[in-house]
C-alpha positions in Angstrom: 9.1 1.4 -6.4 6.1 0.1 -7.1 2.9 0.5 -4.9 -0.8 -1.7 -5.0 -3.3 0.1 -2.0 -6.4 -1.2 -1.6 -9.2 -0.5 1.4 -10.9 -3.5 2.3 -14.3 -3.2 4.5 -15.6 -4.5 7.5 -16.5 -8.1 5.8 -12.9 -8.2 4.2 -14.2 -7.1 1.2 -12.3 -5.1 -1.3 -13.9 -1.5 -1.3 -11.0 0.2 -3.6 -7.9 -0.7 -5.4 -5.4 1.1 -6.8 -1.5 0.9 -8.2 1.0 3.6 -9.1 4.5 4.3 -8.8 7.0 6.5 -7.2 6.4 10.1 -8.7 9.3 11.5 -7.0 12.2 13.3 -9.2 14.7 11.4 -10.4 13.4 8.2 -9.4 9.9 7.5 -11.6 6.9 8.5 -13.5 4.3 7.6 -11.4 3.5 4.4 -13.1 3.6 1.0 -11.3 6.0 -1.5 -13.1 4.5 -4.8 -11.6 5.0 -8.0 -13.2 1.8 -9.6 -15.3 1.2 -12.3 -12.5 1.4 -9.6 -10.2 -2.7 -8.0 -10.2 -3.9 -11.3 -8.6 -0.8 -12.0 -6.7 -0.9 -8.8 -5.1 -4.6 -8.8 -4.1 -3.5 -12.1 -2.7 -0.7 -10.9 -0.4 -2.8 -8.0 0.8 -5.3 -10.5 2.1 -3.1 -12.9 3.6 -1.6 -10.2 6.0 -5.3 -9.1 7.4 -4.6 -11.9 9.9 -1.5 -10.1 11.1 -3.1 -6.6 10.6 -6.2 -7.9 13.2 -3.7 -9.1 15.8 -1.6 -6.3 15.6 -4.4 -4.1 15.7 -5.1 -5.0 19.4 -1.6 -4.4 20.6 -1.7 -0.7 19.8 -3.5 2.3 20.0 -2.2 4.1 17.2 -4.1 3.8 13.7 -1.3 3.8 11.9 -0.3 0.2 11.9 3.1 0.4 10.1 4.7 -2.5 8.1 2.6 -5.3 9.3 4.2 -8.6 7.2 6.7 -9.0 4.2 6.7 -11.4 1.7 9.4 -12.1 -1.1 10.2 -8.5 -2.3 6.7 -7.0 -0.9 6.2 -4.9 2.4 2.8 -4.3 3.6 1.8 -1.5 5.6 -1.5 -0.9 7.4 -3.7 1.5 8.6 -7.2 1.3 10.5 -9.8 3.2 10.7 -12.5 3.9 13.5 -14.9 1.8 11.8 -12.4 -0.9 11.4 -11.9 -0.5 7.4 -8.5 -1.2 6.9 -6.2 0.3 4.5 -3.5 -1.6 2.9 -0.2 -0.4 1.0 2.2 -3.2 -0.3 5.3 -2.1 -1.4 8.0 -3.6 -3.9 11.1 -2.1 -4.4 12.3 -3.5 -7.6 8.7 -5.8 -9.1 11.2 -7.4 -12.3 13.0 -9.2 -9.3 10.0 -10.4 -7.6 9.3 -14.4 -9.5 5.7 -14.9 -7.6 5.7 -18.4 -9.4 9.5 -19.1 -8.4 9.5 -19.8 -4.6 12.9 -21.3 -4.5 14.6 -18.1 -5.6 16.7 -16.0 -3.1 15.2 -12.7 -2.2 17.3 -9.9 -3.8 19.9 -9.1 -1.8 20.4 -5.6 0.2 23.3 -4.8 -1.9 21.3 -4.9 -6.0 18.6 -2.6 -3.8 21.2 0.2 -2.9 22.1 0.1 -6.6 18.7 1.7 -6.9 19.7 5.1 -5.1 19.8 6.6 -2.1 16.1 8.2 -2.7 13.6 7.9 -0.2 11.6 5.2 -2.2 14.5 3.1 -2.6 14.4 1.6 0.3 11.1 0.6 2.0 12.4 0.0 5.5 14.0 3.4 6.0 12.5 5.5 9.0 12.1 8.3 6.0 10.0 5.8 4.2 8.0 4.8 7.6 6.8 8.4 7.6 6.1 9.1 3.8 3.5 6.2 4.4 2.2 7.7 7.6 1.5 10.8 5.7 0.0 9.1 2.8 -1.9 6.9 4.9 -3.2 10.4 6.8 -4.4 12.2 3.9 -6.3 9.3 2.2 -8.0 9.3 5.2 -9.1 12.5 5.2 -10.6 12.0 1.7 -12.1 8.4 3.0 -14.0 10.5 5.8 -15.0 13.0 3.4 -16.4 10.0 0.8 -18.1 8.1 3.7 -19.9 11.2 4.9 -22.0 11.5 1.5 -25.5 10.4 2.3 -25.7 8.8 -1.1 -22.8 6.1 0.5 -23.4 2.6 1.5 -21.3 1.0 4.2 -19.2 -1.6 2.6 -20.2 -0.8 -1.0 -17.2 -0.1 -3.7 -15.8 3.2 -4.2 -16.2 4.5 -7.4 -15.9 8.4 -6.7 -13.7 9.6 -9.4 -12.8 12.6 -6.8 -11.7 10.3 -4.4 -9.7 8.3 -6.9 -8.1 11.5 -7.7 -7.1 12.6 -4.1 -5.3 9.1 -3.2 -3.3 9.9 -6.6 -2.6 13.1 -5.5 -1.5 12.1 -2.4 0.8 8.9 -3.7 2.2 12.1 -6.0 3.0 13.6 -2.8 4.1 11.8 -0.5 5.3 8.1 -2.8 
């Protein structure tokens, strides 16, 4: 499973981006396996899901919005902060099966996804995955609060802190 995580500011500008893979034993080494064209497409897919996030955020009182969108083999989860900053996590169970340039091809079958194993990361629609993503988002939110409380941080500016990046990576290894 490969992940693309981004934080979107109040002006729909990206504040932070990170890609990583599954770190669970027997499932991966923590390296994202996105195809070459996925770098730009992941950004596009996540920003396209912002409209759905803005619709869903008014229908619930929770900050964690769960899965808000799917596109081909990608699942997008969202978390909204009190300041309307959006945490977006794109999950792709098998990036090698995702052909961004070929829209006529059918999505991979559930049978091919089941062959990847019964681990948590192999099924992006399971309740266990939802809980893992909720835990990841909660831990990143705590790190985010510490980051924005820094008096030298400007609102809606890119986060370049290596400490923050390290905390996001540690949360990804722990939960995803």
